[in-house]
MARDO-626423 format. One record per residue: residue in three letters; z, y, x of N, C-alpha, C, O in turn. Coordinates in steps of 0.05 Angstrom, whole numbers, plus 5000, padded with zeros to 4 digits. Each point is the difference from the previous one (the first is absolute). Example, Ala and Ser with C-alpha at 12.3 -4.5 7.8 and 13.67 -1.06 7.14 Angstrom:
ALA515648865264500050244982500050245018501350005021/SER497350214972500150245016501450224985500450225010/
This chain:
MET086216407384499450094971503849894986501549815000/GLU498450484989502050054987501549874970498650064981/TYR503349815012500149884975499350144980498849884982/GLY501550375015499750154978496250055002499050034978/GLU499749975039496950025002498649704994497550004996/ALA503649805004499649694994499949984970498449894985/ALA503350225011500449974963498050004981499449844982/PRO499250485027497650084974497749775009498349894986/VAL502150075036497649845013500249624981498349874989/GLY503850085015501549764986499350004970498949814988/GLY501750405002498850114972498249964990499949904978/GLN497950175037497350024999498949774996498549924983/VAL502949955042498649685005500249834968498349884987/LEU504750195007501049844974498950044977500549834983/ARG498250365010498650134980497749965006498950034979/ARG498949905044497349895002500049704984498649924982/VAL504349925037500549714986499550044971498149934985/SER504450205013500249944968496950054984499249874981/HIS499650305031497650034981497349815002498449954983/LEU501949935051499049765000500649834988498149864994/ILE504750044995500749774980499250004981498949804990/ASP501350554992499050094982497049874990499549854981/ARG499150255037496349904999500549744994499849904978/SER500850005043499049764996501949854982498349884987/GLY503750055005501249954980498449794975499949764998/PRO499150414987498149814987497849785008499649784989/TRP499250325031498449875015501749705009499049784994/ALA503450245020500749765014501649874964499949764997/LEU501150374984500949854970497449844997500449765000/GLY497850304998496949874996500449805007500849814987/LEU498650225040499549755025502149774998499649765005/ALA503550384987501049845005500749844962501349814992/VAL497550314999499949764971497949915002499949854981/LEU497750135033497749915010501149685012500149774991/LEU500450365028501149735017502049864988499749755002/LEU501950314987502049784988499049944972501149804990/SER497450294998499249904979497849755005499549844982/TRP499250165044498549795009501449775005499349774996/VAL503050335016501849735007501349914980501149785001/SER499050374978502049904978497349824979500449794988/GLY498150305013498149874984498149785016498549874986/ASP501650085039500049775019501249765000499149774997/GLY504150365007501549675004502450074987501549815005/LEU500050384979502049984979499449954974501849964983/THR495650035010500149854967498349804997497949964987/GLN503849875034498949664993497850004985499849864979/ALA498150305028496750034990497450005027498350185002/PRO501849625014498450055022497450125008498149884990/SER501550255021496850214990500250084983498449944982/LEU503650235016500150194972497850245007498550124984/TRP501749925052498150214998497450024999498550205002/ARG500849494995497250024991498450074969497750024994/HIS505050004989499549974973497850305001499850155019/PRO499149874959498150315007501950154988499550235009/GLY502449804975501650224985501950065031500750235006/PHE499849585009502150105019499150275011500750224994/LEU497849715021499050335028499850174981501350205007/PRO497449854964500550324983503749994997500950235004/VAL500249674993502049954990501450115021501750184998/LEU497749705024502050055025499250355006501750155008/ALA496249914988498150275023501450184972501250215005/ALA498749744977501250204976502950115004501050225003/SER499849514994503250015016501650155020502150125002/ALA495549805018501050195024498650324993501150205011/LEU497449834976499250344990502250084999501250135017/ALA500149724946500950064989503150145016500950224994/ALA500149635021501950035018499550265010500850224991/GLY497649725033499450295007499650294991500550205013/ALA498449794963500550324978502649884989499450034976/VAL502649885023502649984985501450314999501850084985/ARG496650095041502350325001499150134976501550124985/ARG495349855010499850144986500049974969500350174983/THR499249445015500249934972500849754998498649835012/ARG504450064970500749815015498849714974500649765000/TRP497250454976499749724980497649805004499549814985/PRO499050255040498549895009501549745011499649774991/LEU501850285028502449865012499949774982498949785002/SER502650334982502449794975497149804988500449765002/VAL497750304990498249924986499049695018499949774992/MET499550345033498449895018502449775009499349815013/ALA503450234980501949815012500749824976501249795002/ALA497750324974500349844982497449805000499849764998/VAL499150375004497449795000499049775022498449824995/GLY503050255030500749785024501549864999499549775007/TRP503350314982502549774987498449744983500149765006/VAL498850344977499449894973497949725006499849764995/SER498750515023497149815013499649785019498449815000/PHE504150285023499949885026502349975003500649805012/GLY501750384980502949945002500250145030501649945017/LEU496450274985501350185028502050264992499950204984/TRP501949715033503550185000499350255012500350194984/PRO499149865034500250295021499150274979500450235007/ALA498449714969498250244988503150074982501050234997/VAL499749604996502349914980502950165009501250134982/VAL499649865035501550125023500050255005502050135000/ILE494949985009500150265001499650164978500750235003/ALA498149694970500150044976502850144988500550194986/SER501449545032502450044977501850135015502450004992/TYR496850135032502250165012499050195006501350135017/HIS495850014975499050244992500750104973500250244994/ALA500249464984501250254974502649985008501150154984/GLY500949775031501950084999499850225011500450194985/THR499149865038499750375009498650174985500150245006/GLY498149684971498250204992500250014965498150094988/LEU503749845000500949954972502250204990502349925004/ARG497450284986501350164995502549944974502350085003/ARG497349844985500649964972500949604996498249835003/LEU504450114991500949844995497749894983499149805010/ILE499950244971498449854974498049855024500749775007/ASP496450405008499550015012500249675018498549804999/VAL504450275019500349715009501249754983499549775005/VAL501950304978500349824978497049754995499849765001/ALA498050514993496849824999499549925021499649755002/TYR500450405017498949735023501449855007499349875020/ALA503050084967501449735009500249834977501749834998/LEU496350224980499449844980497649905008499149785005/ALA499750464995497149935014499549755023498349824999/ALA503450225017500349795026500349784994498649825009/THR504050124969501049764983497349874989499549765006/ALA499250334981497950034976497949865024498849804991/VAL500550285040497849935014501049765011498249835005/MET504050105000501049705011499949884986499049805010/GLY501650164965500049854978497449975002499549785009/GLY498150384987497549874995499349905030497749924998/SER502850065023499749915021500949674992498549805004/VAL503850174988499749744986498949904992499349785009/VAL499450364959498549904989497449935009499149794991/ALA499050375029497949945013500049785014498349835000/ASP504450175018500449655009499249674987498849805008/ALA503050314961499149764982497850104987500249884979/VAL497750295019497549974993498549825027499049784997/ALA501050315022498949885030500349695003498649855014/ASP504350064965500049685006501549905026500549775006/GLY500350545012501349885024497649995021500349845019/ALA498050284980497749955016500950215015500349945024/ARG500350354969500750185018502650114992500650204987/ARG500749625025503350035000501350305020499750055024/THR501950104953501450175017503049975005500849775000/VAL500950445004503149875006501350134970502350084999/THR496049924981501549944973499449814983499050034977/GLU501649745035500149824986501049904966499449934977/THR502850165043502849994977501450184997500350195016/VAL501149764953501450304989502650145025501150215004/VAL498949555008502050145024498850025027501550135014/ASP495849785001498550165013498750194992499250145018/GLY499949974949499650254994502850175013499950175018/ALA501849764970502350245007500050075027500250245003/MET499849625017500350025026497850295004500350235008/PRO497449624983498650315024500350204986500050225011/LEU500449744952500550364994502350135005500150254999/ALA502749535010502150175020498650075029500150245006/ALA498949605009499050115024497550115000499750085023/LEU498649974965497150174994500650304993499250215009/VAL502749704969499550304973502550085002500150215012/ALA502749704980502150024998501550095025501750174993/LEU498449805032501150055025497750255008500750234993/PRO497449755016497850255010501150314970500450245005/LEU499749654973500350154978503150145011500150235009/VAL501249664988503749975012499350335026500250245000/ALA499049555017498650165027499650394989501650195005/GLY495949814980499250225004501650174983500150245007/LEU501349694969501250164995502250045011501050164985/TRP500549795032501450085024499950165013501650185004/VAL495649755010498450285018500050164978502150135001/ASN496549934975499650174984502650135008500150115022/ALA502249894961501350105000502150065020502350084996/ARG496849885022501750095035498350194997500950234996/ARG495949735004499450265011500850284975500450235008/GLN499649694968500850274989503149985006501249964979/VAL499650045032503250015005500350165031501750175004/VAL496249745017499750165015497850255006499550125022/VAL499249914949498350234995502650204988499750255003/ALA502649634984501350164985502550125019501250214997/LEU499249615022501750185029498350155014500950215010/ARG497249744991498050235018499950254985500250215014/GLU499449824960500350234981503150185004500950235005/ARG500149474986502950115007501150135025501750184999/ALA496849685031501550225021497650225007499850145019/GLU498649844960498250255018501250194964499850245005/ARG500549754985502250234977502150115011500950224995/LEU499949635017502650045014500550155021501850145006/GLU495449785009499350135029499750304991500950215011/ARG497449764966498550334995503550124987500950225006/ASP500449624979502450234987501750105020501150224998/GLN499349535032501050135021499050295013501150205008/ARG496449694989497750235024501050314977500450225011/ASP499849744960500450244981502350125006500150235007/ARG502949554990502550135011499950095028500950235005/THR498149615013499750135026498850365005501250175013/ASP496349874970499550185002500750224987499150215008/ARG503249794963500950214995502150005007500950224994/ALA501649575023502050085016499350195021501450205006/ARG495649725010499850105011499150455000500450205012/ALA497949664959499350344989503150185002500450215013/GLN501549654970502350134992501850075021502150124996/GLU497049775030501650005017498450295023501450145014/ARG495849864983498950155009501250374980500650215011/THR499349754967500550144974502850135016499950225010/ARG502349644990503150155002500350035031501950155007/ILE496449725014499650165021499150345002501450185010/ALA495749864975498450204990502650194989500450225011/ARG501449674967502150244995501550075010500750235002/GLU500949425016502050255020499250165009501150224998/MET496649755016498250265030500350194989501050205010/HIS497849784961500150284980502550154993500350255004/ASP501149634988502850075000501950095026501550195002/VAL498149675012500750045025498450225019500450244999/VAL497749645018500450125021497350184997499150135019/ALA499849864956498550364988501950104994499850225011/HIS502449764976501750224994500950105029500350255000/ARG500249635025501150115012498150145016500550225011/VAL497249674992497950145021499550254979499450215011/SER500649774955499550304995502250135003499250235003/LEU503349775000502050174997499350115039500350235007/MET498849575010499650145024497950255006499950195015/VAL498849704965496850275001501850204987500650195014/LEU500649804957501550234991501250095016499550245003/HIS501949705010501950145024498350165020500250255003/ALA498049565012499050095018498050284988499150165017/GLY500649864961498650254988502350184989499350184985/ALA502249805017502150184996501650085026501750174999/LEU497849725023500550045022498450305013500850225007/GLU496649634990498450235006499750294990499550225010/VAL501049664964499950284982502350225016499650245002/ARG503349615010502250114994500950105035502050105010/THR495949835000500949975033498850255004498650114983/LEU502050035046499150215009498249935030497950115007/GLU503249705006499249935020496349904996499449874979/GLU498850185036497849944991499549675015498949824987/ARG502250155043500349735000501149754979498949785002/SER502850274980502049874983498249974979499749794988/ALA499350405007498250054983497249824997499049934979/GLN500050005051497249964998500849654996498649834989/GLU504350115023501349735000500049894968499149794991/ALA501950394999500749954974497249904979499849814984/ALA498450365020497550064994499449645002500349844981/LEU499050105043499149795020501449734974498749904982/ILE504050055025501749894985498849934971499549784989/GLN500450545001499149914963496149855004498649884983/ALA501150195041497549914987499849665005498949824986/ILE502650175038500049655010501949924974499749764997/GLY501450304990501649884978497350014978499249774996/ARG499950364995498050084979497949795013498749884983/GLU501050075032498349825011501349674993498749804993/ALA503250225011501049725005500749864965500249774992/LEU500350554987499849974975497849874993500249794986/VAL497250315023497849864987499149695013498649824990/ASN502850205034499649705012501549814986498949774998/LEU503550274992501849834989498849994974499949764993/ARG498950424985498449974977497949835004499849814984/GLU498650215033498749755006499849755003498249854994/VAL504850095023500149754999502649924966501049794994/LEU499250414996501849864984497249924972500349844982/GLY497550335022498449874986498449765010498349874988/VAL502550105031498749715014502549774987499449784989/LEU503050335014502049794987499249894970499549774993/ARG500750514988499249864976497850054984499850074977/SER497749875049497449994989499849695000501149895019/PRO497649934959500049704993497849955022498250165004/TYR502249605011498049875021499249764986500749894978/PRO497850065040497849704981502349805003501449915018/GLY498150074955501849704987502650094996501949844999/ALA498450374998503650094999499650124975497950104993/VAL505849854986499050264971502650195002502449994998/ALA495950165005501050265000501550064980499149974977/VAL504050145028502049944990501250384995499450175017/GLY502049884960501150225005502850055006501249815010/PRO500350474985502449995011501549874988502249985010/ASP497449884963501649864994500249715002501749854992/GLY496450105020499849695019497649904982498549825007/GLY501250304969496549834982498550095013499950225013/GLY498049534983497850025009498350334980500650094978/SER497350015039498750184992497450014990499150184986/GLY499249495026496849885006499150095018501250155015/PRO496649784988498350065024499850334991499750104977/GLY500950085057498950174993501950235001499650235006/GLY503049654985502350105005501650165017502450054995/GLY496050065029501450165020499950254995500250024975/GLU499650215036501550275001497250115000499750234993/GLY498249635016498350185003499850245023498950214998/VAL502249715018500850275025497649975018499449785008/PRO499250435000497750035012501449945033502450055004/LEU496149865014500649975020497950175024497650025004/ALA505050115012497750175027499249845017500949775005/PRO497950305002496749845029503449995017502150134998/GLN497249685016502349835018500050215024497850104996/PRO503250035025499250155027499649835013501549815002/THR495950225011498749955027501350165032502150135003/LEU496049815014500450095026498450294989500650195014/ALA498049864968500250304997501350194989499650234995/ASP502949565001503150214993501350015018501750185000/LEU498349645024501850025023501050335010502350095000/ASP496250005006500450265007502150154991501850095015/ARG498049944951502050064981502049915004501850165007/LEU498649584992502549825003501150085032502550045001/LEU496249995022501550115025501850245001502250035010/ASP496150144974501150374995502049894990501949995016/GLN498549884958502850024990501849915010502150124994/SER498549585032500450045024501350205019502450045007/ARG495650064997499450205017502350244986501850105015/SER497949964957500850264995503649944996501550184993/LEU499549545012503049924994501450005025502249895002/GLY496350245024500249995018500549775027501749975017/ILE495849904974499749755016497049985019497949964988/PRO502150065041497150075010498149734992500549775006/VAL497850304983498849754998496650075012498550194996/SER501149585019497350165014498049734988500949784996/ARG496150285001497949844989498549905026500350185016/HIS498249604995498349885018497949854978500649834983/ASP496850285025497749824985499249875020500050165019/GLU499049524989499049895031497349974984500050044976/GLY497749895037498649854992497850174978500650234994/MET497449674997497550194988501349914972500749774996/ALA499550404989501349964970497649934983497950125004/ARG502249734983499049914972500349844977501349805003/PRO498050244978500749974973501349765003499149855018/LEU503550044966500849734994500249934975499050134981/PRO502449665016500949834979502050254982501450155014/ALA498549874958502450224994502149814995501950094987/MET498249585022502449905000501350105023502050145002/VAL496649775015501250015035500550365008501250075021/GLU497850124960500850344996502449964997501850075016/ARG498849764951502350104990502749875016502350084998/THR496849725015502249795015500850195016502450054999/ALA495350145025501050095014501350285004501350085019/TYR497850074955501650224990503549814988502050105009/ARG498249804984502849954991501049845024502349964993/LEU497449935030500949925015501150275015502350015008/VAL495450254994501650225019501750044975502049885006/GLN498250184976501650174977503249814998502250124997/GLU497749615005502149905009501549975031502449965007/ALA496150065003501450115030500950254998502450065002/LEU495950114993501450255005502250144978501350215004/THR498849604971502249934986503449895021502550045000/ASN496049835012502449845018501150165018502549985005/VAL495950225009501250245026501350154979502350085006/HIS497149974973501350184991502849924988502150125004/LYS497549624980503549884999501849965026502450055002/HIS495749835023502049825016499750205023502350065009/ALA495550075006500150185019500150315007499550115022/GLY501350054946500350155012498250235005498650084982/ASP501549995033497950275019498549855018499050125019/ALA500849704977497849755022497750064990499550024976/SER498350045052497050105003498649744981501349804995/ALA496350234997499049734996496750025007498950225005/ALA499649544995497450075014498549784986500649775007/VAL497250274972498749874990497249875011498150154995/PHE501349695014496849855013498349914971500949844983/LEU496950275016498449874991496649875023498150105011/ARG502749674984498249945025498249804980501049814989/TYR495650265007497249914998499749785013499450075023/LEU500849654975499649905030497449734979499849954975/PRO499149975041498149704989500449874987500949785007/GLY498750304958500749724982502750024997501249824988/THR500550485025502749974985500650304999498850175012/PHE502949864974501750294997503749995012501949884991/GLU497950235024503749995010500950304993498750215001/VAL503949744991501850224996502450045004501549964981/VAL499650125041502449995015501450374991499050225002/VAL503649694989501950185001501949975022501249784997/ASP499650335022501550055020502450204998499350235003/ASN502649754994501850244997502949955028500849785006/GLY500450515008500649945014503349974990500549914977/LEU501750185041502549954998501150354988499150215010/SER502549774972502050114993501350255010501849885012/THR498650324992501050195015503850044987502250015011/ALA496550024952502850144988500649704985498349874989/ALA504050065014500849794973500650164980501350204996/ALA496949604986499150034968501149754988500049775009/GLU501450394956500749824985498249764997497750055004/PRO502749764992497449794993500050064960501750084983/LEU496749875017499050094970499849714983498549825008/PRO502650154972500249744986497149874997498250164996/GLY501249615006497049874991500849674996502249925006/ALA496049944985499749824989500349775028501449804999/GLY496850305026499749805018498049814990500549765003/LEU496750344983498749874988497550065017498649825010/GLY500850484994497850105009498649875017497650054997/LEU502949775025499349905024498549794989497849965009/THR503549824965499349794998497450084977497949865001/GLY502350284987498350064978497450165013498050054987/LEU502550035045497550095004498449815021497750045009/ARG504449734996498449815016498749834981497849925010/GLU502549974962499049934982497550125000497949894996/ARG502650415010496750204982498649825018498749804993/VAL501750315039498249955020499049725000497649985003/GLU504249764994498149764994499149954974498649804997/LEU502050354979498650024984496550155005498049994986/ALA502350125037496950145015499149805013497950065011/GLY502749744994499449825022500550155031498349995018/GLY504350144984500150125021502449845014501249814988/GLU499450275037502149965011502950255002499450235006/PHE503349694990501350255010502749915006501449844988/GLU499250355039502149965017501750344999499350244999/VAL503349605002501350325003502549935033499549805013/GLY502050314992501049945022501050195022497850025011/ARG503250084997502450165020497950095035498949855017/LEU501250324982497450125021502149995031502250095002/PRO496349785017501949985023501550235011502249965010/GLY496950214989501050365013502150084973501350215002/GLY499049654974501450044974498450154976498050135004/GLY503049854970497350084987499649794987500949785007/PHE497250264965499849774989496850024989499250234994/ARG499149535002497049965000500749814979501749824997/THR496050314986499649834969495950035008499150225008/SER499649574987498049925003498449824987501249814990/ALA496450205008497949874977497149935019499150155018/ARG500349674977497549945013498249874978500349764996/LEU497850384991498149964972497649905000498350125012/PRO501049664976496650065002498750204985500350044976/ALA498550075036497850235004496649944986498450184998/GLU501249604995497549984988499250014978500849814987/ARG497650375000499750094970499349824990498249915014/VAL502249924965499949784984497950184980500750234999/GLU496849714986498950084972501949954986501749855009/GLY498850284961501249854980503050015007501449944982/VAL499650115038502949985005501250285001498750185011/VAL503249864981502050365006502649875013501950155008/
């Protein structure tokens, strides 16, 4: 098992252990108070057989129950701590009550009131011992002896509780600050990403769209002015392809300018335009295998012999698979136009059990063609598209010359997945 897979299991175990401790904590605290009070009353107060006193067992049980319920309310434990200390010198409940007073009291006046009340209880224990004439001796026989339990049983747990409470508040404040900083960082990242998307869209509109528009206008003018029918047809084809490129470019610009989940839409000046700040460009349906023949006809009209071969029983495919197959053929034919000149190409569509394979082979060019400019990212983007669809992508040279571009895609239709 890899480390990344074991982490969630360990986290789940820790959560369960923490939940178990949280559930069993009150019972364990009550049991601890019960046992320690029993030991305290039986041997630490110099009063043998104290547990035989008729009031000892009720006070013991009440203290244990109050300790178990201290998370819901701490006043019963404070009362039983006072009764137990004055009556029998039981110290465990005093320690627990003082600690929870430090962790639970929020105002300074409440803490001071508790400290004064605890001091009064300690003084009351000295009076109780004097009234009992030493028969029930406690650890507060003298003033010095009374000050020691006041410091050990009240002051020290109270200070510890106050420190824990202050630390909790610091941790909560740090957590809130970290979450706030994380949200701010996420907002800044989203805003920067939205601004960059808008900048790219603006550059594409000002540069690419302008150049394509000029190409379409010149092609239209050439179609009107030329007297040769073949040249007029090619000019009309160039104009049609250019118009289609403008439509596709408009769709891409709409995607870039439209806000995505969690992003802040920005305007041309970089300011936020709020949710729904996109251009609202309607998106045309994405091409599928039904549009493949039109794509092949465009390549044929430009002088490249392209053949199509369907193998296997044709069947409906997931929309994502059809779009990926179309883009693969489109990119492969584009590379033929750029680098292979007048080379022939063959497109194979193979319907295999559970998979769909699309292969584009092109031969060697017989005429040297000037290479067209390109970013060199077509095959990289195509590989990412195929892998995103769950397929396998391969490119390489053919043994007899030429080039092959192929993809093997899952062809099982899944309900609800397009």
